[in-house]
C-alpha positions as CSV (number, residue, x, y, z in Angstrom):
1,M,48.7,-11.9,-47.6
2,P,49.7,-8.8,-49.6
3,F,47.2,-6.3,-50.5
4,T,45.9,-6.9,-54.0
5,L,45.2,-3.3,-55.0
6,K,48.0,-1.2,-55.9
7,K,48.9,1.9,-53.9
8,S,47.9,4.2,-56.6
9,C,44.4,2.6,-56.7
10,R,43.6,3.0,-53.0
11,R,40.8,5.4,-52.2
12,V,39.9,7.2,-49.0
13,L,36.3,6.4,-47.8
14,T,34.5,9.7,-46.8
15,F,30.9,10.8,-46.5
16,G,29.6,13.4,-48.8
17,R,28.1,16.7,-47.5
18,T,24.6,15.7,-48.4
19,L,24.8,12.4,-46.5
20,A,26.3,14.0,-43.4
21,D,23.6,16.6,-43.2
22,T,20.9,13.9,-43.5
23,L,22.3,11.9,-40.6
24,K,22.6,15.0,-38.4
25,S,19.0,16.0,-39.0
26,K,17.8,12.4,-38.2
27,L,19.8,12.0,-35.0
28,S,18.6,15.4,-33.7
29,S,14.9,14.6,-34.1
30,P,12.8,13.8,-30.9
31,T,12.7,10.1,-31.9
32,F,16.4,9.7,-31.0
33,S,16.5,12.2,-28.1
34,T,17.7,10.8,-24.8
35,K,15.7,13.4,-22.7
36,Q,12.6,12.1,-20.9
37,T,9.6,14.0,-19.7
38,S,9.4,13.6,-15.9
39,C,6.2,13.7,-13.8
40,S,8.1,14.1,-10.6
41,P,7.8,17.3,-8.6
42,F,11.6,17.2,-8.3
43,G,12.0,18.1,-12.0
44,P,13.8,16.1,-14.8
45,H,17.3,16.9,-13.5
46,Q,16.8,15.9,-9.8
47,M,15.4,12.4,-10.5
48,H,18.9,11.0,-11.5
49,S,21.0,13.3,-9.3
50,P,21.7,12.7,-5.6
51,P,19.1,14.4,-3.3
52,N,20.1,17.7,-1.9
53,P,19.3,17.9,1.8
54,L,18.9,21.6,1.6
55,D,15.9,21.5,-0.8
56,I,13.3,21.4,2.1
57,S,15.1,23.3,4.8
58,R,16.3,26.3,2.8
59,P,13.6,29.0,2.4
60,R,12.7,29.6,-1.2
61,H,9.6,30.5,-3.3
62,L,7.1,27.8,-3.8
63,K,7.2,26.4,-7.3
64,R,4.6,24.3,-9.0
65,A,5.8,21.1,-10.4
66,P,6.2,21.0,-14.2
67,I,3.0,20.0,-16.0
68,P,3.6,17.0,-18.3
69,P,2.0,16.7,-21.8
70,F,-1.7,16.2,-22.0
71,H,-1.4,12.5,-22.9
72,V,0.3,11.7,-19.5
73,Q,-2.2,11.1,-16.7
74,I,-0.9,11.9,-13.2
75,H,-2.6,12.4,-9.8
76,F,-3.1,16.0,-8.7
77,I,-1.1,15.4,-5.5
78,H,2.1,15.3,-7.6
79,R,1.5,18.9,-8.5
80,L,1.6,20.1,-4.9
81,P,4.6,22.2,-3.8
82,L,7.2,20.2,-1.9
83,E,6.8,22.1,1.3
84,I,3.0,21.5,1.5
85,L,3.4,17.8,0.7
86,A,6.1,17.5,3.4
87,H,3.8,19.2,6.0
88,I,1.0,16.8,5.2
89,F,3.4,13.9,5.9
90,V,4.4,15.5,9.2
91,L,0.7,15.9,10.3
92,G,0.0,12.2,9.4
93,S,3.0,11.0,11.5
94,L,1.4,12.6,14.6
95,D,-1.5,10.1,14.6
96,D,0.4,7.0,13.3
97,P,4.1,6.4,14.2
98,M,4.3,4.0,11.2
99,F,3.1,6.7,8.7
100,P,6.6,7.8,7.7
101,V,7.4,4.2,6.7
102,F,4.3,3.9,4.6
103,V,4.7,7.1,2.6
104,S,8.4,6.3,2.0
105,H,7.4,3.1,0.2
106,V,4.9,4.6,-2.2
107,C,7.3,5.8,-4.9
108,R,10.8,7.1,-5.4
109,T,9.7,10.7,-5.2
110,W,8.0,10.4,-1.9
111,R,10.9,8.4,-0.5
112,Q,13.3,11.2,-1.3
113,L,10.9,13.8,0.2
114,A,10.5,11.7,3.4
115,L,14.2,11.2,3.8
116,Q,14.8,15.0,3.4
117,T,12.2,15.9,6.1
118,P,13.8,15.3,9.6
119,R,10.6,16.2,11.5
120,L,8.9,13.2,10.0
121,W,11.2,10.8,12.0
122,R,11.2,12.6,15.3
123,Q,8.8,10.2,17.0
124,V,10.7,7.2,18.6
125,T,8.6,4.4,20.1
126,L,10.8,1.9,22.1
127,T,9.8,-1.6,21.3
128,I,11.7,-4.9,21.3
129,P,11.1,-6.2,17.7
130,D,11.8,-2.8,16.1
131,H,14.8,-1.6,18.0
132,H,16.8,-1.3,14.7
133,M,13.9,0.8,13.3
134,W,14.0,3.5,16.1
135,R,17.8,3.6,15.8
136,E,17.4,4.4,12.2
137,R,14.7,7.0,13.0
138,I,17.1,8.8,15.3
139,H,19.6,8.9,12.5
140,R,17.1,10.2,9.9
141,A,15.9,12.9,12.4
142,K,19.4,14.4,12.1
143,A,19.5,17.5,14.5
144,C,15.7,17.6,15.0
145,S,14.2,17.2,18.5
146,L,12.8,13.8,19.5
147,D,9.5,12.5,20.9
148,V,10.4,9.4,23.0
149,R,7.7,7.0,24.0
150,L,8.0,3.9,26.2
151,I,4.5,2.3,26.4
152,P,3.3,-1.2,27.1
153,R,1.7,-1.6,23.6
154,R,3.1,-1.4,20.1
155,Q,1.5,-1.0,16.7
156,C,2.3,-3.7,14.2
157,R,1.9,-3.8,10.5
158,G,-1.7,-3.7,9.4
159,G,-2.7,-1.4,12.4
160,L,-2.8,-4.2,14.9
161,I,-2.0,-3.3,18.6
162,K,-0.1,-5.8,20.6
163,S,1.1,-5.6,24.2
164,Q,4.6,-6.1,25.3
165,L,5.9,-7.1,28.7
166,L,8.1,-4.5,30.3
167,D,10.4,-5.7,33.1
168,V,13.2,-3.9,34.8
169,Y,15.9,-5.2,32.5
170,T,14.1,-4.3,29.3
171,V,13.2,-0.8,30.5
172,Q,16.8,-0.2,31.6
173,W,18.2,-1.3,28.2
174,Y,15.7,0.9,26.4
175,M,16.4,4.0,28.4
176,H,20.1,3.5,28.3
177,V,20.1,4.0,24.6
178,A,17.6,6.8,24.6
179,Q,19.3,8.8,27.4
180,S,22.3,9.5,25.2
181,Y,20.0,11.9,23.3
182,I,18.4,13.5,26.4
183,N,19.5,17.0,25.2
184,R,17.3,16.5,22.1
185,W,14.1,15.3,23.8
186,R,11.1,17.4,23.0
187,S,8.6,15.1,24.8
188,L,8.9,12.0,27.0
189,E,6.1,9.5,27.6
190,I,6.6,6.5,30.0
191,S,3.5,4.4,30.8
192,F,3.3,1.1,32.7
193,V,0.1,-0.9,33.3
194,E,1.2,-4.2,34.8
195,Y,3.1,-4.3,38.1
196,S,6.8,-5.1,38.2
197,P,9.2,-3.9,40.9
198,Y,11.7,-1.1,40.4
199,L,10.3,0.1,37.1
200,W,10.7,3.8,37.9
201,N,14.3,3.2,39.1
202,A,15.2,1.5,35.8
203,A,13.4,4.2,33.6
204,L,14.5,7.4,35.4
205,S,17.9,6.6,36.8
206,G,19.7,8.2,33.9
207,C,17.4,11.3,34.1
208,C,18.3,11.9,37.8
209,S,22.0,12.1,37.4
210,H,23.7,15.4,38.2
211,N,25.9,15.5,35.2
212,G,24.6,16.0,31.7
213,S,20.9,15.2,32.4
214,R,19.4,18.6,31.7
215,A,16.5,18.6,29.3
216,L,16.9,21.9,27.6
217,L,14.3,21.2,24.8
218,L,11.7,19.2,26.8
219,E,8.2,20.6,26.4
220,E,5.9,17.7,27.5
221,L,6.4,15.0,30.1
222,T,4.1,12.1,30.9
223,L,4.8,9.6,33.7
224,V,2.1,7.0,34.5
225,Y,2.3,4.0,36.7
226,R,-0.7,3.6,39.0
227,A,0.5,0.3,40.5
228,N,3.8,1.8,41.7
229,D,4.7,0.9,45.3
230,D,8.1,2.6,45.4
231,T,8.0,5.7,47.8
232,K,11.2,7.1,46.4
233,E,11.2,10.7,45.4
234,F,12.8,11.5,42.0
235,C,14.5,14.8,41.1
236,L,14.5,14.9,37.3
237,F,16.8,16.5,34.8
238,S,19.2,18.0,37.4
239,G,16.2,20.3,38.4
240,Y,16.3,22.2,35.1
241,A,13.8,22.1,32.2
242,P,13.1,25.7,31.1
243,K,10.7,24.8,28.2
244,L,8.5,22.3,30.0
245,R,4.9,23.3,29.6
246,R,2.7,20.2,29.9
247,L,3.0,17.5,32.7
248,T,1.0,14.4,33.4
249,V,1.8,12.5,36.6
250,D,0.3,9.4,38.0
251,G,1.9,7.1,40.6
252,I,5.2,8.8,41.2
253,R,6.7,11.2,43.7
254,L,8.6,14.1,42.2
255,T,10.8,16.8,43.7
256,W,8.9,20.0,42.8
257,L,11.3,22.7,41.9
258,P,10.6,26.2,40.4
259,S,13.4,25.8,37.9
260,L,11.8,22.5,36.7
261,F,8.0,23.0,36.9
262,G,7.7,26.8,37.3
263,N,6.7,27.4,33.6
264,L,3.9,24.8,33.5
265,T,0.6,25.7,31.8
266,F,-1.0,22.3,31.9
267,L,-1.0,19.8,34.8
268,D,-2.8,16.5,35.0
269,Y,-2.0,15.3,38.5
270,T,-3.0,12.1,40.1
271,H,-1.8,11.8,43.7
272,H,0.6,9.0,44.4
273,G,-1.3,7.9,47.5
274,F,1.8,7.7,49.8
275,T,0.4,10.6,51.9
276,R,-3.1,11.2,53.1
277,G,-5.2,13.9,54.7
278,Q,-3.7,17.2,55.4
279,E,-0.2,16.1,54.5
280,A,-1.4,15.2,51.0
281,V,-3.2,18.5,50.7
282,S,-0.1,20.3,51.9
283,D,2.0,18.6,49.2
284,V,-0.3,19.6,46.4
285,L,-0.6,23.2,47.6
286,T,3.2,23.4,47.6
287,M,3.3,22.2,44.1
288,L,0.7,24.6,42.9
289,T,2.5,27.5,44.6
290,F,5.6,26.8,42.5
291,S,3.5,26.3,39.3
292,A,1.4,29.5,39.5
293,R,1.3,29.9,35.7
294,L,-1.1,27.1,35.1
295,N,-4.0,27.6,32.6
296,E,-5.5,24.1,33.0
297,L,-5.5,21.8,36.0
298,R,-6.8,18.3,36.5
299,I,-6.8,16.8,40.0
300,L,-7.5,13.2,41.1
301,F,-7.0,11.6,44.6
302,P,-7.3,7.9,43.9
303,Q,-8.6,5.3,46.3
304,K,-6.5,4.9,49.4
305,R,-3.6,2.5,49.3
306,S,-3.2,-0.3,51.9
307,L,0.4,0.3,52.8
308,P,1.5,-0.1,56.4
309,D,3.9,2.9,56.3
310,V,1.1,5.2,55.1
311,C,-1.3,4.3,57.9
312,E,0.9,5.8,60.5
313,A,-0.2,8.9,62.3
314,Q,0.9,12.1,60.5
315,P,1.6,15.4,62.2
316,Q,-0.9,18.3,61.6
317,H,0.1,20.8,58.9
318,T,-0.7,24.4,58.7
319,L,-2.4,24.9,55.3
320,A,-2.1,28.3,53.6
321,P,-4.3,29.1,50.6
322,T,-2.7,29.5,47.2
323,S,-3.6,31.6,44.2
324,L,-3.7,30.6,40.6
325,P,-4.2,33.9,38.8
326,H,-4.0,32.4,35.3
327,L,-6.1,29.3,35.7
328,T,-9.1,29.1,33.3
329,H,-9.9,25.3,33.2
330,L,-10.3,23.1,36.2
331,Q,-11.2,19.4,36.2
332,L,-12.0,17.5,39.4
333,K,-12.1,13.7,39.2
334,V,-13.3,11.1,41.6
335,D,-12.7,7.3,41.2
336,G,-14.5,6.1,44.3
337,S,-18.0,6.0,45.8
338,D,-17.7,9.4,47.4
339,I,-15.7,12.7,47.2
340,P,-12.5,12.4,49.1
341,F,-11.7,14.7,51.9
342,E,-8.4,15.8,50.4
343,L,-10.2,17.1,47.2
344,A,-12.8,19.1,49.1
345,Q,-10.1,20.7,51.3
346,L,-7.8,21.4,48.4
347,V,-10.4,23.3,46.3
348,N,-11.4,25.3,49.3
349,L,-7.8,26.7,49.6
350,M,-7.4,27.5,45.9
351,H,-8.1,31.1,44.7
352,T,-9.0,31.1,41.0
353,P,-10.2,34.6,40.0
354,L,-10.2,33.9,36.2
355,L,-11.7,30.4,36.2
356,T,-14.3,30.0,33.3
357,S,-14.7,26.3,32.9
358,L,-15.3,23.6,35.5
359,Q,-15.6,19.9,34.7
360,L,-16.8,17.4,37.4
361,V,-15.8,13.9,36.4
362,D,-16.9,10.6,37.9
363,V,-14.4,7.9,36.8
364,C,-16.6,5.0,38.1
365,L,-19.7,6.3,36.2
366,G,-21.9,6.1,39.3
367,F,-25.6,6.3,38.8
368,H,-26.5,7.9,42.2
369,A,-25.2,11.2,43.5
370,F,-22.2,11.2,45.9
371,P,-23.3,11.1,49.6
372,N,-21.2,14.2,50.4
373,L,-22.0,16.2,47.3
374,K,-24.1,18.8,49.2
375,S,-21.3,19.2,51.8
376,F,-18.7,19.6,49.1
377,F,-20.5,22.6,47.5
378,Y,-21.2,24.0,51.0
379,V,-17.4,24.1,51.5
380,Y,-16.4,25.0,47.9
381,A,-17.9,28.3,46.7
382,L,-18.1,28.3,42.9
383,P,-16.2,31.4,41.5
384,P,-18.5,34.0,39.9
385,S,-16.3,34.0,36.7
386,L,-17.6,30.6,35.6
387,S,-19.3,30.4,32.2
388,M,-19.4,26.7,31.6
389,V,-19.9,23.7,33.9
390,E,-19.9,20.1,33.0
391,I,-21.5,17.7,35.5
392,N,-20.9,13.9,35.1
393,D,-22.6,10.9,36.7
394,G,-22.2,10.9,40.5
395,W,-21.7,14.7,40.6
396,Y,-25.2,15.3,39.4
397,D,-28.1,16.3,41.6
398,P,-31.2,17.8,40.0
399,R,-31.5,20.3,42.9
400,M,-28.2,22.0,42.2
401,V,-28.8,23.3,38.7
402,S,-31.2,26.1,39.5
403,P,-29.1,27.6,42.4
404,M,-26.1,27.3,40.2
405,V,-27.7,29.4,37.5
406,H,-28.9,32.0,40.0
407,A,-25.5,32.3,41.7
408,L,-23.3,32.6,38.6
409,P,-24.2,35.7,36.6
410,L,-21.8,34.8,33.7
411,M,-23.1,31.2,33.2
412,R,-23.7,30.4,29.6
413,Q,-23.8,26.6,29.3
414,I,-24.4,23.6,31.6
415,I,-23.6,20.1,30.3
416,I,-25.1,17.1,32.1
417,R,-23.8,13.6,31.4
418,R,-25.4,10.6,33.1
419,P,-25.1,6.8,32.5
420,F,-27.6,5.2,30.2
421,M,-29.1,8.5,29.4
422,P,-28.7,11.1,26.6
423,N,-26.5,14.1,27.3
424,Q,-28.2,17.3,28.1
425,I,-26.7,20.6,27.0
426,L,-28.4,23.7,28.4
427,N,-27.4,26.9,26.6
428,I,-28.6,29.7,28.9
429,N,-29.5,33.1,27.4
430,P,-28.2,35.9,29.8
431,R,-31.0,38.3,28.7
432,S,-33.6,36.0,30.1
433,R,-32.3,36.6,33.6
434,K,-33.7,40.1,33.6
435,G,-37.1,40.5,35.1
436,S,-39.2,39.0,37.9
437,I,-39.3,35.5,36.4
438,W,-36.0,34.7,38.2
439,R,-37.4,35.5,41.6
440,G,-38.0,32.3,43.4
441,A,-37.3,30.2,40.4
442,S,-37.0,26.4,40.9
443,F,-35.3,23.7,38.9
444,H,-38.6,22.5,37.3
445,G,-38.2,24.5,34.2
446,H,-39.0,28.1,35.5
447,F,-35.8,29.6,34.1
448,H,-35.3,30.4,30.5
449,I,-33.3,27.9,28.4
450,H,-32.1,29.4,25.1
451,S,-31.6,26.0,23.5
452,L,-31.6,22.3,24.6
453,D,-29.4,19.9,22.7
454,V,-30.1,16.2,23.6
455,R,-27.7,13.7,22.1
456,Y,-28.3,9.9,22.1
457,L,-25.2,7.9,22.6
458,H,-24.4,4.2,22.9
459,K,-24.8,2.5,26.3
460,R,-21.6,2.5,28.4
């Protein structure tokens, strides 16, 4: 259809200057602005931009999050600096392995912060239903060192603790995947409760290889399996773990090398029970000779095993005393009805010039004193450097407190724990020892007690 207007009558449609200025002023007003005020500590520009993985790791000045207008109500935790908030998350993950998952589901901001903190994902607990989860944890930990745990219980959602059955095939599959990251292990904890054959072989076979099994970053090692009946001796990590400082051993025989255990400062040792008498004492003394830098030592000789190969006659060993010049804390544990011969002979051959704390523990919580308690203290002379002694259950004899206070000039505190009775804490004032009142003093309250703290606890 032809255009009805003539060419001369056509007119160009244009806006006037006044109308254009009015539209510009309206569109530039806050009502039509596309910018939004953000309450996130990442700022308004980082909410919609991809997260920068260098925000947390790169050192920079702490900046307070932007404060929103007064009409917006936010929690004060959103005003914390990112570094402090990330550190709080890391501390929470030490107590609960599921804590990183919980905080990453709170909001978008916390999820970005959790994903940019590799230390938050370093704890890896090997369990069957969640194998995809700990694979993802290793990926999120990036180049951070790992804390690997293989334990017979797992924590489900809601805080429930469930046990899992660990057999040789399950353990071998777990460790096969985890051993590929052995150069990143910071700690390793393996604990078995129920008996199953060849568990240590399945768990530690990859750690005993000669090629590529060195744990260069390992600082803490825990190996517990009291029901073990395998007498095999394991040489771990190709005999080299320079950063290893804490070791807990129960139910396993290890090859004790200076390059592996020479830098230990904490040792919780439960004898495997495959040797007895002087042979067992000789084995422990050799270990302590290689680990002379210990600051804290815990010793337990469990009840004797009924194994036929152990009951054979063993040759006599020449026992040489060993010195622990840095030892300050010593714990002696007994889990039977009496003090074992090996424990009494071992402490008699230990020289501890700086020992300040002695803890005597009765695992069975016996009500009566051990039959050989007097003979034990006749053999073992308490070092004069002691300032605190804790006496538990079967180690307690009321006739030993007064001689102990007289013989130890630096004694400051004696703690007595007995079953079905309140704990007694005797804080001794060293000034009260001066004078004639200490001459011929007996246990029946003739020495000065600076303070007595009695605490009532629940029945055991």
